[in-house]
C-alpha positions in Angstrom: 137.2 97.4 104.8 137.4 93.6 103.8 141.3 93.5 104.6 140.0 94.5 108.5 137.2 92.2 108.1 139.3 89.0 107.3 141.8 90.6 110.0 138.9 90.8 112.9 137.7 87.7 112.1 141.4 85.7 112.4 141.9 87.7 115.8 138.3 86.9 116.8 139.5 83.0 115.7 142.5 83.1 117.7 140.8 84.5 121.0 138.0 81.9 120.6 140.7 78.8 120.2 143.0 80.2 123.1 139.8 80.2 125.7 138.8 76.8 124.1 142.2 75.4 125.3 142.1 77.4 128.4 139.2 75.8 129.4 140.1 72.0 128.4 143.2 72.7 130.7 141.6 73.6 133.3 138.8 71.7 133.9 139.1 67.9 135.6 138.3 64.6 134.7 136.1 64.3 137.7 135.8 65.3 140.9 137.7 62.7 142.3 140.9 63.7 144.6 143.0 60.9 142.6 142.1 62.8 139.2 143.3 66.1 140.5 146.3 67.7 138.7 149.8 67.6 140.4 150.6 71.0 141.8 154.4 72.4 142.2 156.3 70.8 145.5 157.8 72.4 148.6 160.3 71.0 150.4 160.1 72.2 154.5 162.1 71.8 157.6 165.9 71.0 156.1 168.3 72.9 157.2 171.6 71.4 156.0 170.6 69.4 152.8 169.6 71.5 150.3 166.4 71.6 149.1 167.6 70.9 145.1 169.0 67.7 146.1 165.5 66.5 147.9 164.1 67.9 144.9 165.9 66.0 142.0 164.7 63.1 143.9 160.7 63.9 142.8 160.7 62.6 139.1 156.8 64.1 139.1 156.9 67.4 137.7 153.6 69.7 137.2 152.6 70.6 134.2 154.2 74.1 132.9 152.4 77.2 133.2 152.6 80.7 131.1 154.2 83.2 133.2 153.3 81.8 136.5 149.8 82.2 136.2 147.3 79.9 136.8 146.8 79.2 133.1 148.4 75.9 131.2 148.3 76.4 127.8 150.3 73.0 126.8 147.8 70.9 128.6 145.2 72.4 126.5 146.4 72.0 123.5 147.0 68.1 124.4 143.3 67.9 125.1 142.5 69.6 122.0 144.3 66.9 120.0 142.5 64.0 121.9 139.9 65.5 120.5 141.1 64.1 116.8 142.9 61.5 118.4 142.1 57.5 118.2 144.4 55.2 120.0 142.8 52.0 119.2 143.0 53.0 115.5 147.0 53.8 115.7 147.4 50.8 117.1 146.1 48.6 114.2 148.4 50.6 112.0 151.5 49.3 113.6 149.8 45.8 113.6 149.3 46.3 110.0 153.0 47.7 109.5 154.3 45.2 111.3 152.3 42.1 109.1 153.4 43.9 105.8 157.3 43.9 106.9 156.7 39.9 107.3 154.8 39.8 104.3 157.6 41.4 101.9 160.3 39.6 104.3 159.2 36.3 103.6 158.7 37.1 99.6 162.8 38.3 99.7 164.3 36.1 102.3 166.7 34.6 99.6 167.5 37.7 98.5 170.1 39.5 101.2 170.5 43.0 99.1 166.7 43.4 98.7 165.7 42.1 102.3 168.1 44.9 103.8 165.9 47.5 101.7 162.9 46.3 103.1 164.2 46.2 106.7 165.7 49.8 106.5 162.2 51.2 104.9 160.0 49.1 107.3 162.1 50.3 110.2 161.4 54.0 109.7 157.7 53.2 109.4 157.4 51.2 112.4 159.0 53.9 114.1 156.7 56.5 113.3 153.5 54.2 113.9 155.0 53.3 117.2 155.4 57.0 118.1 152.2 57.9 117.2 150.4 54.7 118.9 152.3 55.9 122.4 152.6 59.4 122.4 149.8 61.2 120.2 149.3 63.1 117.1 151.2 66.2 116.1 149.3 68.6 118.9 150.1 66.3 122.1 153.4 65.0 121.5 154.8 67.9 120.1 152.6 71.5 120.8 150.9 69.5 123.9 151.8 68.1 127.2 150.1 65.2 129.1 148.2 66.3 131.8 150.1 65.0 135.2 147.5 64.1 137.7 148.2 63.8 141.7 149.0 59.8 142.9 149.3 59.4 146.6 151.5 56.1 146.2 154.0 58.1 144.0 154.4 61.3 146.8 154.7 58.2 149.4 157.3 56.6 147.5 159.2 60.4 147.3 159.0 60.9 151.0 160.5 57.2 151.6 163.4 58.1 148.6 164.0 61.5 150.4 164.5 59.6 154.0 166.7 57.0 152.5 168.7 59.7 150.6 168.7 61.6 154.1 170.1 58.3 155.5 172.9 58.0 153.5 173.9 61.5 154.2 174.5 61.0 157.8 171.0 61.5 159.2 170.0 58.1 160.8 167.3 59.4 162.3 165.7 61.8 159.7 161.9 61.4 159.2 160.4 63.0 156.0 156.3 62.6 156.1 153.9 65.0 153.3 151.0 67.0 153.5 148.5 67.6 150.5 147.1 70.9 149.9 144.3 71.3 147.5 143.9 74.8 145.6 141.3 74.7 142.8 141.8 71.4 141.0 145.7 71.0 141.7 147.1 69.6 145.1 150.4 70.8 146.1 152.5 68.6 148.2 154.5 69.9 151.1 157.3 67.4 151.8 158.1 67.9 155.5 161.5 67.1 156.4 162.4 66.4 160.2 166.8 65.8 159.7 167.4 65.7 163.6 171.3 65.0 164.8 173.5 64.5 161.9 176.1 61.5 162.4 179.8 62.2 161.9 182.5 59.8 161.3 185.0 60.3 164.1 188.0 57.9 163.0 188.1 55.6 160.2 190.4 52.0 160.8 191.8 49.8 157.6 192.2 46.0 158.6 194.5 44.4 155.5 195.4 41.1 156.2 197.9 41.2 153.3 201.2 43.0 154.8 202.2 44.3 151.2 198.5 45.4 150.3 198.6 47.1 153.6 201.5 49.0 152.8 200.6 50.3 149.8 197.1 51.3 151.1 198.6 53.3 154.1 201.4 54.7 151.6 198.5 56.6 149.8 196.6 57.1 153.1 196.3 61.1 152.2 194.1 60.6 149.0 191.4 58.6 150.7 188.3 59.7 149.8 186.8 58.2 153.4 188.1 60.6 156.4 187.3 61.1 159.5 185.9 64.9 161.3 183.2 65.2 158.0 179.6 63.9 158.0 179.1 60.8 157.5 178.0 60.4 153.4 177.4 56.8 152.1 178.7 58.2 148.6 181.8 58.3 149.6 181.7 54.7 150.9 181.6 53.6 146.9 184.1 56.1 145.9 186.5 54.8 148.5 185.6 51.1 147.5 186.8 52.3 143.9 190.2 54.2 144.9 191.0 50.9 146.7 190.3 48.8 143.7 192.3 51.2 141.4 195.0 51.6 143.6 195.5 47.8 144.3 195.0 47.0 140.5 197.4 49.5 139.2 200.3 47.4 141.9 199.8 44.0 139.9 196.7 42.7 142.1 194.6 42.0 139.0 192.1 39.6 140.7 191.3 42.1 143.1 187.9 44.4 143.0 185.6 46.3 144.8 183.5 43.6 146.3 186.7 42.9 148.4 186.0 45.8 150.3 183.6 46.0 153.4 182.7 48.6 155.9 181.5 48.1 159.5 179.9 51.3 160.9 180.1 51.5 165.1 177.2 53.8 165.6 177.1 53.4 169.5 179.4 56.2 170.0 178.0 59.7 171.5 180.1 62.8 171.0 178.6 64.5 174.2 182.3 66.5 174.9 181.7 68.4 172.3 178.3 69.1 170.6 175.4 66.9 171.7 173.8 68.1 168.3 176.0 65.5 166.8 176.6 61.7 167.1 179.6 60.2 165.9 180.8 56.7 164.4 183.7 54.8 163.9 184.3 53.0 160.2 186.5 50.2 160.2 187.1 49.6 156.7 187.9 45.6 155.9 190.4 44.7 152.7 190.0 41.0 152.1 192.5 40.0 149.2 191.5 37.0 146.9 193.4 33.6 147.0 194.5 31.4 149.4 195.4 32.9 153.1 194.9 36.5 152.0 197.9 35.9 149.8 196.4 36.5 146.2 198.5 36.4 142.8 200.5 39.7 141.9 200.6 39.4 137.9 203.7 40.4 136.3 203.7 41.3 132.3 205.6 38.3 130.6 204.9 39.9 127.0 203.4 43.0 125.0 202.3 42.4 121.5 200.9 45.4 119.3 199.3 44.4 115.7 197.5 46.2 113.0 194.7 44.2 112.0 193.1 44.4 108.0 190.6 46.2 107.0 186.9 45.3 108.5 185.2 42.6 106.1 188.8 41.6 104.6 190.4 38.3 105.1 194.0 38.0 106.9 195.1 35.8 103.7 195.3 38.8 101.4 197.5 40.5 103.5 201.6 39.5 103.9 202.1 40.0 107.4 205.6 42.0 108.5 206.8 41.1 112.4 209.4 42.6 113.9 210.1 43.7 117.9 211.8 46.7 119.5 212.1 47.1 123.6 210.8 43.8 124.2 207.7 44.8 122.4 206.6 42.1 119.4 204.8 44.3 116.4 202.5 42.7 113.7 201.4 44.7 110.5 199.0 44.2 108.2 198.3 46.1 105.0 199.8 49.3 106.9 203.1 49.9 108.8 203.5 52.4 111.7 206.8 53.8 113.5 207.9 51.2 116.5 209.7 54.2 118.2 206.7 56.3 118.2 204.8 53.4 119.0 207.2 52.4 122.1 206.5 56.0 123.3 202.7 55.7 123.5 202.5 51.9 124.5 202.7 52.1 128.6 202.2 48.3 129.5 205.8 46.8 129.3 207.2 43.5 129.5 208.9 42.8 133.1 206.5 45.5 135.0 203.6 44.3 137.1 200.3 44.8 135.5 199.0 48.2 136.1 194.8 49.1 135.0 196.2 52.7 134.7 198.6 51.6 132.2 196.6 49.7 130.1 193.8 52.0 129.8 196.0 55.1 129.2 197.5 53.3 126.5 194.4 52.8 125.0 193.6 56.2 125.5 196.8 57.5 123.8 196.8 55.3 120.8 192.8 56.5 119.7 194.5 60.2 120.1 196.7 60.0 117.3 193.8 59.8 115.6 194.9 56.8 113.1 193.1 54.1 114.6 189.2 53.7 114.2 189.0 51.0 116.9 192.0 49.9 119.3 191.3 46.7 121.9 193.0 45.7 124.8 193.2 41.8 125.7 195.6 39.1 128.0 196.3 36.0 128.1 197.3 33.8 131.4 200.6 32.0 130.8 201.0 28.6 132.0 202.2 29.6 135.2 199.1 31.4 135.7 201.2 34.4 137.5 202.3 36.0 134.5 200.2 38.0 131.8 200.7 38.4 128.2 199.0 41.5 126.6 197.7 42.4 123.9 196.8 45.5 121.7 195.0 45.3 118.7 193.7 48.2 116.2 192.4 48.8 113.0 193.5 51.7 111.3 191.3 54.9 109.6 191.3 55.4 106.2 194.9 57.2 105.1 193.3 59.8 102.6 189.8 62.4 104.0 188.0 64.6 102.6 185.2 66.7 103.7 183.6 69.7 102.8 181.0 72.5 104.6 179.2 75.3 103.2 176.8 77.9 104.8 176.5 81.1 106.0 178.3 84.3 106.9 176.0 86.6 109.7 177.2 89.4 110.1 176.2 91.0 113.6 176.1 94.6 112.8 174.7 95.6 109.6 175.0 94.3 106.2 173.5 90.5 104.9 174.3 87.1 105.4 177.0 85.8 102.6 177.8 82.1 101.5 180.7 80.4 102.4 182.4 76.7 101.4 185.5 75.1 102.6 187.5 72.0 102.0 189.7 70.3 103.8 192.0 67.3 103.0 193.8 65.1 105.5 196.6 62.4 105.1 196.8 60.0 108.0 200.1 58.5 108.7 202.5 60.6 105.9 205.8 59.7 107.0 204.7 56.3 109.0 205.4 58.0 111.9 201.5 58.1 113.2 202.0 62.3 111.5 198.5 64.0 109.6 198.9 66.1 107.2 195.5 68.8 107.0 194.8 71.3 104.3 191.7 73.7 104.9 191.0 75.8 101.7 188.0 78.4 102.6 186.5 80.9 100.5 183.8 83.2 101.2 181.8 86.7 99.7 179.8 88.5 102.4 177.7 92.0 102.0 179.3 94.5 104.5 178.4 98.2 104.9 181.1 100.5 103.9 183.8 101.5 106.4 183.5 104.8 105.5 179.3 105.3 106.1 178.2 105.8 102.7 175.1 103.7 103.1 176.0 101.4 100.6 176.4 97.7 100.4 179.7 96.1 99.2 180.7 92.7 98.1 184.0 91.2 100.7 185.8 88.4 99.4 187.8 86.2 101.5 189.9 83.5 100.3 192.2 81.5 103.0 194.6 78.6 102.9 196.0 77.1 106.2 198.0 74.2 106.2 199.4 72.0 109.0 201.7 68.9 109.9 200.8 67.5 113.2 203.2 65.2 115.1 201.9 62.8 118.3 205.1 64.1 120.4 207.3 66.9 121.2 209.7 67.4 118.1 212.8 68.6 120.8 217.0 67.9 120.0 217.7 64.6 120.7 213.5 63.6 121.6 214.6 63.7 125.2 210.9 64.7 125.8 209.6 62.0 124.6 209.2 59.4 126.4 208.6 62.1 129.3 205.7 63.5 128.6 204.2 60.4 126.2 201.3 60.1 128.8 200.4 63.6 128.6 199.0 63.7 124.8 201.9 65.6 123.7 201.6 67.0 119.5 203.7 69.3 117.8 201.8 71.2 115.1 203.9 73.2 112.1 201.7 75.6 110.3 201.8 77.8 107.3 198.9 79.8 106.2 198.0 82.4 103.4 194.4 84.6 104.1 193.7 86.9 101.2 191.2 89.6 101.9 189.5 92.2 99.1 187.2 95.0 100.4 186.0 98.1 98.7 188.5 100.2 100.7 191.8 98.1 100.5 193.3 94.6 99.8 195.1 92.8 102.2 197.2 89.6 102.7 198.6 87.6 105.7 201.3 85.1 105.3 201.6 83.2 108.6 204.0 80.3 109.8 203.6 78.8 113.7 205.1 76.0 115.5 202.9 75.2 118.3 203.6 72.4 121.3 200.8 71.2 123.4 200.5 68.8 126.1 197.8 67.3 128.7 199.0 66.7 132.2 195.8 65.8 133.5 192.2 65.3 131.7 191.6 68.7 133.3 194.5 71.0 132.3 196.3 71.7 129.1 199.0 73.6 128.0 199.7 75.2 124.6 203.2 77.0 123.9 204.1 78.5 120.7 208.1 79.4 120.1 207.5 80.4 116.3 204.2 82.6 115.4 205.4 84.6 112.7 203.2 86.8 110.6 203.6 89.3 107.3 200.6 91.9 107.1 200.7 93.9 104.0 197.9 95.7 102.9 197.5 97.1 98.7 195.5 99.2 97.1 194.0 101.7 99.6 191.3 103.8 98.3 192.2 107.3 98.8 189.1 108.1 100.9 190.0 105.7 103.1 193.4 106.8 103.7 192.0 110.2 104.3 190.2 108.9 107.4 193.1 107.0 108.7 195.0 109.9 108.6 192.6 111.7 110.4 192.3 109.6 113.3 195.9 109.4 113.4 195.7 113.2 114.3 192.6 112.3 117.0 195.3 110.0 118.7 193.8 106.7 116.9 196.4 104.2 115.5 194.3 102.3 113.5 196.4 103.3 110.4 199.3 101.3 111.7 196.8 98.0 110.7 197.3 98.8 107.2 201.3 98.9 107.0 203.3 96.3 105.7 203.9 94.6 109.1 206.3 91.9 110.3 205.0 90.6 113.8 206.8 87.9 115.5 205.5 86.6 119.1 206.4 83.7 121.8 203.1 82.7 123.8 202.0 80.5 126.6 198.7 79.6 127.2 197.3 77.2 130.0 193.9 76.1 130.6 192.2 74.3 133.7 188.4 73.5 133.1 186.2 70.9 135.2 183.3 71.2 133.1 181.5 67.6 132.3 182.0 67.0 128.7 179.0 64.6 128.8 176.3 64.0 132.0 174.4 66.5 133.8 176.4 70.1 134.2 178.1 69.9 137.8 180.0 72.7 139.6 182.7 74.0 137.4 185.8 76.2 137.1 187.3 77.0 133.9 190.4 79.1 133.9 192.6 80.0 131.5 195.6 82.4 131.4 197.5 83.3 128.3 201.2 85.1 128.0 202.6 86.5 125.0 206.3 88.3 123.8 206.1 90.2 120.8 209.7 90.8 119.6 212.0 88.8 121.6 214.0 87.4 118.8 214.5 91.2 118.0 216.1 91.1 121.4 218.0 88.3 121.2 219.3 88.4 117.4 220.2 92.6 117.0 220.6 91.5 113.3 217.3 90.0 112.8 215.5 93.2 111.5 217.8 93.6 108.6 217.9 90.4 107.3 213.9 90.7 107.2 214.3 94.0 105.7 216.8 92.5 102.7 214.5 89.8 102.0 210.7 91.4 102.6 211.5 95.0 102.0 212.8 98.0 103.8 209.2 99.9 104.5 208.3 96.8 107.0 207.2 97.5 110.4 208.4 96.1 113.8 206.9 95.7 116.8 207.7 94.9 120.5 205.4 94.2 123.3 204.2 92.2 126.4 200.9 90.8 126.9 198.7 88.9 129.1 195.0 88.1 129.2 193.3 86.1 132.3 189.6 84.5 131.9 188.2 82.6 134.9 184.7 81.4 134.5 182.2 79.6 137.4 179.3 77.7 137.3 176.7 76.6 139.5 173.6 74.5 138.6 170.3 74.9 139.9 167.9 72.0 139.0 168.1 70.3 135.8 168.2 72.6 133.4 169.2 76.1 135.4 172.3 77.3 136.0 173.7 80.5 136.8 177.0 81.5 135.9 179.7 84.1 136.5 182.6 85.4 134.6 185.8 88.1 135.3 188.1 88.5 132.0 190.7 91.0 132.3 193.8 91.7 130.3 196.8 94.5 129.4 199.8 95.2 127.1 202.6 97.0 127.2 204.8 98.1 123.8 208.3 98.9 124.0 209.2 98.9 120.6 210.4 102.0 118.3 206.6 102.9 117.1 205.1 102.4 120.4 202.6 100.8 119.7 201.4 97.0 119.7 200.1 95.5 116.3 195.7 96.3 116.2 194.9 92.9 116.4 196.7 92.3 119.5 194.5 95.5 121.1 191.9 94.6 123.5 188.5 95.2 122.5 184.9 95.3 125.0 181.3 95.5 123.4 179.8 92.5 121.2 178.2 89.4 121.8 180.9 87.5 123.8 181.5 91.1 126.1 179.1 93.8 126.7 176.2 92.9 124.8 174.1 96.1 125.1 177.0 97.6 123.1 178.0 97.2 119.5 181.2 95.0 119.0 184.8 96.6 119.5 182.6 100.3 120.4 182.5 100.7 124.0 185.5 103.5 125.3 188.2 103.7 125.7 187.7 104.7 129.4 184.7 107.9 129.3 185.6 108.9 126.0 182.9 109.7 123.5 182.6 106.8 120.8 184.9 108.2 117.5 182.3 108.9 114.3 183.2 109.4 110.7 181.7 112.2 109.1 178.4 110.0 108.1 177.9 109.3 111.7 179.7 105.6 111.5 181.3 104.4 114.9 185.1 103.4 114.7 186.2 100.4 116.8 187.8 101.7 119.9 191.2 99.4 121.3 192.0 99.5 124.3 195.5 98.4 126.2 193.7 97.8 129.6 191.2 95.5 129.7 188.2 94.6 133.0 185.1 92.9 132.5 182.4 90.9 134.5 179.6 89.2 133.5 176.5 87.5 135.6 173.8 85.5 133.4 171.0 83.0 134.5 170.1 80.1 132.4 166.9 78.2 132.1 164.8 76.4 130.5 161.7 77.4 128.3 160.3 74.3 126.4 161.6 71.8 123.6 160.4 72.1 119.8 163.0 69.5 117.7 165.6 70.9 120.6 165.5 72.5 123.8 164.8 76.2 124.1 166.5 78.2 126.6 166.7 81.6 128.4 169.0 83.9 129.8 169.0 87.0 131.6 172.2 89.0 132.4 174.1 91.7 133.7 177.4 92.9 132.1 179.7 95.5 133.2 183.3 96.4 132.4 185.4 98.7 129.7 188.8 99.5 127.9 191.4 102.2 129.0 194.9 103.0 127.4 197.8 103.6 129.1 200.4 105.0 126.9 201.3 108.8 127.0 199.8 110.2 124.1 196.2 108.7 125.1 194.2 111.6 126.1 192.7 111.7 130.1 189.3 110.5 129.1 190.9 107.6 127.6 193.5 107.2 129.8 193.1 104.4 133.4 192.6 106.7 136.5 192.0 104.5 140.2 190.3 108.1 140.9 187.7 107.7 138.0 187.8 104.0 137.6 184.3 103.6 139.2 182.4 106.0 137.2 183.9 104.4 133.9 182.6 101.2 133.9 180.2 100.5 131.4 177.1 98.5 132.8 174.5 97.0 130.4 171.4 93.9 130.6 169.3 92.3 128.9 167.7 88.7 128.3 168.5 86.0 125.5 167.5 83.0 123.2 169.2 80.1 123.0 168.0 76.9 120.5 169.8 74.2 121.6 170.0 71.6 118.5 172.7 69.4 120.5 175.0 69.4 117.5 175.5 73.3 117.8 173.7 76.3 119.8 172.0 79.7 117.8 172.1 82.3 120.3 169.9 85.3 120.0 171.1 88.0 122.9 169.4 91.3 123.6 171.5 94.0 125.4 170.2 97.8 126.5 172.4 100.6 128.7 171.8 100.4 131.7 175.1 103.0 132.7 177.2 104.4 129.8 180.6 106.2 130.6 181.2 108.4 127.6 178.3 110.6 129.3 178.9 109.3 133.1 174.9 108.5 133.5 172.5 106.1 133.8 170.6 105.7 130.8 168.2 103.2 131.1 165.5 105.8 131.0 166.4 107.2 127.6 164.9 103.7 125.9 162.4 104.5 124.1 160.1 101.9 123.2 158.7 102.4 119.9 162.6 103.1 118.9 163.8 100.4 119.8 166.2 99.0 117.2 167.2 102.5 116.2 171.1 102.6 116.7 170.7 106.6 116.4 169.5 106.7 119.6 171.6 107.2 122.8 169.8 103.5 124.2 168.3 101.0 121.6 167.9 97.6 121.8 171.4 96.0 120.4 171.1 92.2 119.0 173.8 90.0 119.0 173.8 86.8 117.1 176.6 84.1 117.9 176.8 79.6 117.8 177.3 78.7 121.2 177.4 79.8 124.3 179.0 83.4 125.1 181.0 81.7 127.9 
């Protein structure tokens, strides 16, 4: 009874607090219009320009509401914090900290070390004091939100910005008015847009008085940003300036800048013959060349110098400089030496060539991407004639040896508990003085996992892995015939050797891997990876008898899980291509992502028939070999909506065909559906194949369901919730798809059949919470089944709210934990 009274008092206090904050959030400071809260804005009348474009011009955003109701708890929390906040006292604290800092600085002004400590200590104190003086106490700056009031002058400025934006986009006669609408103590602003006739660019004419510059611009006319038959867009005028500047500077015109490009727009032409709803203009592009009589200097590269500087803070006098030349480039090494032949392939600025802005920047980029230099600087001087350039590249090397460690927890999505892991990474730069990097990573972890046989006990799983790789900043090919052709594409060759050991209660497993991979980037949006060598030797030992019995039982049911636990030799050749237009930094824009992977397993066995016998002589006669062809394609599309919302769509598909003696591929090469990056209403790798019911052990534990053909799609809406030491975002999603088998031994329920294809598409939905801490994203996705192909019916109504997390039910709330976005 006593505990009940305490709970009642707590609940009553909480209700009083919520009511108090609600009253504070709804009470205006006065009855004057200028102190009314700012409500939502609406944009009406625009037909061509999107609402989101105009809404982005409104910096003032109304206070956040709770579940769309006219209740503003964050404002209430802010007002609650104001009760205990004294701004004058906080400002006096800032003055006090500043005075103390000045006093201690004068005491230690002759002692640099102590002065530096004083500066560091007071810098943190002063920052905290200033934040509290300007942003308020904890309730105000962290939990609450300052009230946003209606301001007539700000609204008028927004209307002017919209009108200028419309003018800049070809609506020369556009008008934007606004009409405030008062509701209770809030003012909603309606922006009334009248676009009128848009302006179309009819023709674009270029006036370039220099003959050679005119020929350069004419030869590249197909790449012009500004062109006819398009709506007038002011942004394209600046983009065309940048294009012309880059074009001419790449041809030696170092003194040319975008300010030399001007425009004359003739807006007196009316396009009455085609459509009176449009107005046409001609655009004259005038390009003035710097120099006397429009005859500028076209600069040539006289000399190129590459210098390795000593470490920061170390004088040159402590080191002996080594100078030499190769292919006209002068090299000076201080403290550390690098292969001139490899550097020669990275340096695109060559003596005798005309100056090129792109070659200068590409050289800096290629040198930075080698992971050898902490600092890459480019500078130049003019020779006595004023027409030649002496180019200088100066670099500061990174430390030769680097050690890093990582400690954390392994998180199991299914049953079990987190277990610790630790990794140690070691890197040696410039191993053979050819800009090569050697990397080694040792990782060990312990996981608490449920037994595979479902005996309700938790076991310890141990894993140790050692992976080493030697990375070359070029493509290792016979004769190096591709070295200079691919130098500007950030080429890399990675030779790797790895060993992995896993000790579970059911089995012990080892994997030895050897791989050689080529990679290069033709553009900033495309990437190629080609592995001509990828060899794996899998060996499973100490299989527990009851686990072996399970594998034998599954084999009789058509499940080839047993093949994954035989000693195997897996070799393949694979090619990967990635096209990605996502912005690495800045605001998210419309973007696409496309990845396609092609893989041929056991190809060398077809080319070299005696290879199998040679491998068996080395590793034993009980090895299993595989031959297969596999492809996988993944396409994603991103549509930003506002500043912090986006709509994302994804389609993922793949298939594998086996033609070896066993007619099955390695288990790791199968496709699976279900899990945090697939259909999130199903447990990982447990969906399908087809309409087959899930396979279960005697203890009702589901078994992984491999498939040979995959088709899945995802739709996701991503939005913003709040900020608490990082952005808290939400997601609403719909997932659909399945896997199927293609081999002749599969049952009719497991096989892909076009006639029953529609009934075998699983559908799930749900919501997610994502905590974005900038350096990583922690993701929780909650999925429920809508349509289950195993029973071929809708199962949403079978969800029981009193048994949401009970996995023995036909439908339950499946929790997915992950790091990063699912796609």
